N, C-alpha and C positions, 0 to 999 in steps of 0.2 A: 167642453170641447168647442171648437170653432171651425168654421169652413169659410173660405173665400170663394166668391163667384162673380161673374160678370153681372152688372146691373141690368135689369129688364124694365120695360115700360111700366109693368105692374108694380114696380117698387117705388114709383114716384111719391105716393102719399107717405110712406114710411120714411123715405129720405127727407122729404120736406119737413115732416114732424121732428125728426132727429136733428136736422140742421137749424131748426128754429130755436133751439135751446140757446140762451144767451151765452153760456160758457163756450159753446162751439164757435159762435161768432167772435167772442173775445179773443180766443187763442189761435184762430185760423183765418184764412182769407175768405171764408164763406161769408157771403153778403148777409146783411141784416136790415130789414126783415128778409127771410128766405121763403120764397113762394113755391107753389106747385110748379109753376113755369120754370123757375130756377132748377128744380129737381129734374124736370123733363129735359132741359137744356144740358145739364150735367150728364144725364144718361146718354144722350145723343153724342156728346163730346167723348165720353168714355168709350163708346162703341167705335167711333171713328179712330181714336187713339190706339185701340187694340190692333188695328191694321198696320200701324207703324211700329217702330222699335224704340220710341222715346219715353212713353209713359204707359203704365198699366194701372188703371183705376178699377177697383173692385169693391163690392159690398161685403160686410162682415155679417155672417149669420151664425146662430147657434147650431151646432151639429144636431141633425134630426129635425130641424125647423127650416123654414124658408124665408122668414120675414127679416129684412135687413135691420140690424141694430147698430150699424156703424159703417164706416168706409175707410179704405186705406189705398194709397197710391204709391207706386214706385216710379220715380222719374230717373232717367239716365241722363247724367250731366257729363260735359266734356271739359269743364274748366274747374280747377287747374289741370286736371287729367280726368280720364274716364272713371266715373264712379256713379253710385246711385244715391238718391235721397228718398226718404219715406215720410209721408204725412198721413195723418189719421184723425178720425173723430169717432166717438162712441156716444150713443144716445143715453140720456140720463138713466133710464130704466135698466140699462145693461152695464152700467159702470160698476167697478169693484168686483167683477166676476172673473177677471183675467182674460177676457175676450180680446181686448186691444193688444196686450202684450203677446198673446199667442198668434194673433193675426199678423203682427209686425214680424215675429219670428218666421212665420211661413213665407211672407213676402220677401224678407231679407234672404232667406235660404234660396228662393227662386233667383234673386238677383245675383247672389254670389256663385251659385252652382250652375244654373241653366244659362245665365247671361254672362258668366265669367267676370263679373265686376270685381275689382280688387278690394273695394271697400264701399260701405254704405253709411250714410250719416243721417241723423235726425237733428233738426234745429229746434230748440225749445227755449221759450222765454224763461229766464231764471226765476220768474215769479210763478210759473206754472208747475207747482210741486207735483201734481198728479201725473203730468206728462213726463217730468223728470224721472219719477219712480217707474213709469211704464217703460221708458227707454232702458233703464237699468235692469228691470225684470226680463226684458227681451234680449239681454246679453250685450247691449251696447255699453261702451265705456266713455266717460268724459274725455274730450279730446282738446277743445279749444273754446274760446269765446270770440265772437265777431260782431261787428256792427253790420246790420242788414236792413234794407228797406222793408218796412212793414206798414201797410195801410197809409202810405204817403209820408212816412217819417222814418228816421233811422232809429233802430232799437238794438239793444244788445241781445244776442242769442247765445245760449250754451250749445255747443256742438257735441253730439255723442256719436261715436264711430264703432262700427263692427267691421273687422278685417276678415278677408278670406283666410281660411286656415291653410 
């Protein structure tokens, strides 16, 4: 089981450790090297963003535990129309437990139900097979491929979409 919660200052070490994994830096916009100061800055940003209505950044914890083993964010977009997009990372020691896909399902349900978003997408590099499988397990379906800017260059991404029912 999994739980999502707001990040706290006491999470900085666990977040820094998880985001220091080379696979997290490879597939996300997380900087490398990722420092304790980066983690503290992300926690402060996530706290400030919760006061708005554009992004909800949370940590992933195992149910019954309180140590972050990943993170997931829901961003509200307005182009080409109002929708959400979800990003995520899972620490190496917590991979292959289904925590990421369950966290994405929870966050997507919040976006579709509580926020009334018509659809939510996940953009995945076609080479990131683990993330492709996670999106499918979370109920998202392949939708399109697009060129997007990623780390200063254009790369192709596969878009997975989950529609409101």
